[in-house]
C-alpha positions in Angstrom: -109.6 8.8 159.2 -109.1 11.2 162.1 -108.1 9.5 165.4 -111.0 9.5 167.8 -110.2 10.1 171.5 -112.3 8.4 174.1 -112.5 8.0 177.8 -114.4 5.3 179.7 -115.7 6.7 182.9 -116.4 4.2 185.7 -116.5 6.0 189.0 -119.6 4.6 190.6 -119.2 2.4 193.6 -116.7 2.3 196.5 -113.1 3.3 196.1 -110.5 0.6 196.4 -106.8 1.4 197.1 -104.3 -1.3 196.1 -100.7 -1.2 197.3 -97.7 -3.5 198.0 -96.8 -4.2 201.6 -93.0 -3.7 201.9 -91.2 -7.0 201.9 -89.5 -6.4 205.3 -93.0 -5.9 206.9 -94.3 -9.1 205.2 -91.2 -11.0 206.6 -91.6 -9.6 210.1 -95.3 -10.5 210.2 -94.8 -14.0 208.9 -92.0 -14.6 211.4 -94.4 -13.4 214.2 -97.2 -15.7 213.0 -94.9 -18.7 212.8 -93.9 -18.1 216.4 -97.6 -17.8 217.5 -98.3 -21.1 215.8 -95.7 -22.8 218.1 -97.1 -21.1 221.3 -100.4 -22.8 222.3 -101.0 -20.5 225.2 -100.6 -17.4 223.2 -102.9 -18.8 220.5 -105.7 -19.1 223.1 -105.1 -15.6 224.4 -105.2 -14.0 220.9 -107.9 -16.2 219.4 -110.4 -14.1 217.3 -112.1 -17.0 215.6 -115.3 -16.9 217.6 -115.9 -13.3 216.5 -115.4 -13.8 212.8 -117.6 -15.5 210.2 -115.0 -17.6 208.4 -114.8 -21.4 208.5 -111.0 -21.4 208.6 -108.3 -23.1 210.7 -107.3 -20.1 212.7 -107.9 -16.4 213.2 -106.1 -14.3 215.8 -105.3 -10.7 216.8 -101.9 -9.1 216.5 -100.4 -7.9 219.7 -100.1 -4.1 220.2 -96.3 -4.2 220.4 -96.0 -6.3 217.3 -98.3 -3.9 215.4 -95.9 -1.1 216.0 -92.5 -2.9 215.9 -93.2 -4.5 212.5 -94.1 -1.2 210.9 -97.6 -2.4 210.3 -99.4 0.4 212.1 -97.3 3.1 210.3 -98.0 1.3 206.9 -101.8 1.3 207.5 -102.0 4.9 208.7 -99.8 6.3 205.9 -101.7 4.4 203.2 -105.1 5.4 204.6 -104.0 9.0 204.8 -102.8 9.0 201.1 -106.0 7.1 199.9 -108.4 9.5 201.6 -106.5 12.6 200.3 -106.6 11.2 196.8 -110.3 10.6 197.0 -111.5 13.6 199.0 -108.7 16.2 198.8 -108.7 16.2 202.6 -106.0 15.2 205.1 -107.2 13.0 207.9 -106.1 14.0 211.4 -107.2 10.8 213.1 -106.4 7.2 212.4 -107.5 4.8 215.2 -106.7 1.2 214.6 -109.6 -0.8 216.2 -108.5 -4.3 215.2 -106.0 -6.1 213.0 -105.9 -9.9 212.7 -104.5 -12.9 210.8 -106.5 -15.5 208.9 -105.0 -18.9 208.3 -106.9 -20.8 205.7 -106.4 -24.2 204.3 -108.0 -26.6 201.7 -111.8 -26.6 201.6 -112.1 -23.7 204.1 -113.8 -20.5 203.2 -115.0 -17.0 204.3 -118.6 -16.3 203.4 -119.9 -12.9 202.3 -119.4 -10.4 205.1 -118.4 -6.8 205.9 -116.4 -5.1 208.7 -116.8 -2.5 211.4 -115.1 0.9 211.7 -114.8 3.4 208.8 -112.1 1.9 206.7 -110.9 -1.7 206.3 -108.8 -3.9 204.1 -107.3 -7.3 203.4 -103.9 -8.5 202.1 -101.8 -11.6 201.7 -98.8 -12.9 203.6 -98.6 -16.4 202.2 -100.2 -17.9 199.0 -100.2 -21.6 197.9 -98.4 -22.2 194.7 -101.4 -24.0 193.2 -103.9 -21.3 194.2 -106.2 -20.3 191.3 -105.6 -23.5 189.3 -108.9 -25.0 190.5 -111.7 -23.2 188.7 -115.4 -23.8 188.5 -117.5 -22.3 185.7 -121.3 -22.2 185.6 -123.7 -20.0 183.7 -120.8 -17.9 182.3 -119.5 -17.2 185.8 -116.1 -18.5 186.7 -114.9 -19.0 190.3 -111.3 -19.5 191.3 -110.7 -21.2 194.7 -108.9 -18.9 197.2 -109.6 -15.7 195.3 -110.8 -12.6 197.2 -114.1 -11.3 195.9 -115.2 -7.7 196.6 -118.9 -7.3 196.1 -121.1 -4.2 195.7 -124.5 -3.5 194.2 -126.4 -5.8 191.7 -125.1 -7.3 188.5 -126.7 -5.5 185.5 -125.8 -4.6 181.9 -122.4 -2.9 181.9 -122.2 -3.2 185.7 -120.4 -6.2 187.2 -121.0 -6.3 190.9 -117.9 -8.4 191.7 -114.2 -7.7 191.6 -112.4 -11.0 191.6 -108.9 -10.8 193.0 -106.2 -13.4 192.7 -104.0 -13.3 195.8 -100.3 -12.3 195.5 -98.0 -12.1 198.4 -97.6 -8.5 199.6 -100.7 -7.2 197.8 -103.0 -5.2 200.1 -106.5 -3.8 199.3 -108.0 -0.9 201.3 -111.8 -0.4 201.1 -114.7 1.2 203.0 -115.9 -0.9 206.0 -119.3 -1.6 204.3 -117.9 -3.2 201.2 -119.0 -6.9 201.1 -116.3 -9.5 200.4 -115.8 -13.3 200.5 -113.3 -16.0 199.8 -114.1 -19.3 198.2 -112.6 -22.6 199.2 -109.5 -23.9 197.3 -108.5 -27.5 196.6 -105.6 -29.8 195.8 -103.0 -28.4 198.2 -102.0 -28.7 201.9 -100.4 -25.2 201.8 -101.6 -22.2 203.8 -103.3 -19.1 202.5 -102.4 -16.5 205.1 -104.1 -13.1 205.0 -104.2 -10.0 207.2 -107.0 -7.6 207.8 -107.9 -4.5 209.8 -110.6 -2.1 210.9 -110.0 1.5 211.7 -111.8 4.8 212.2 -110.8 8.2 210.8 -112.1 11.8 211.2 -115.9 11.6 211.7 -116.4 14.8 209.6 -114.7 13.2 206.7 -116.3 9.8 207.0 -119.9 11.1 207.6 -120.9 12.3 204.1 -124.5 12.9 205.4 -123.6 15.6 207.9 -125.3 18.4 206.0 
């Protein structure tokens, strides 16, 4: 029988760009966070918890100098430039980082379904409990793993799953459009920290605004 060639096309929905944060940046960011944890005054100054939806232990901004010195700003801008070029064939001339912040999450804490501001956003992982993902709940053929990041778009229909379930791995970072809904379920049976980092940024308006014509 002649070999049949096939291609499954699945291009609908928002683009997601996955990449590894360099280890040296992960280490610098974790070192910075560990120092903030020991500095109560700085924690109050950088607190971002009142502006975010999560029921988590701590959320705080990164300081401007740290964003540059750790290489975090360059990483974000370089990745976004590459991602947009791959998707649109256009090179951005503007990358304005509006906010970037740390989320410290522990047992039984969660982040409900939400979305971000700006044009582009993303989330990644700096620390992950060893037992993360071992606690699963399955109901009506849907399985949930505590601590996983879920990206959500559209409605669940035949051949169209509206959820991308992501198991956190240290260094993994996911870029996505600001409007993409996402959430994190609570995890159990550990006192270890799930430490993530996110950002909001704007790019060239003429590239972002697809309704300009």
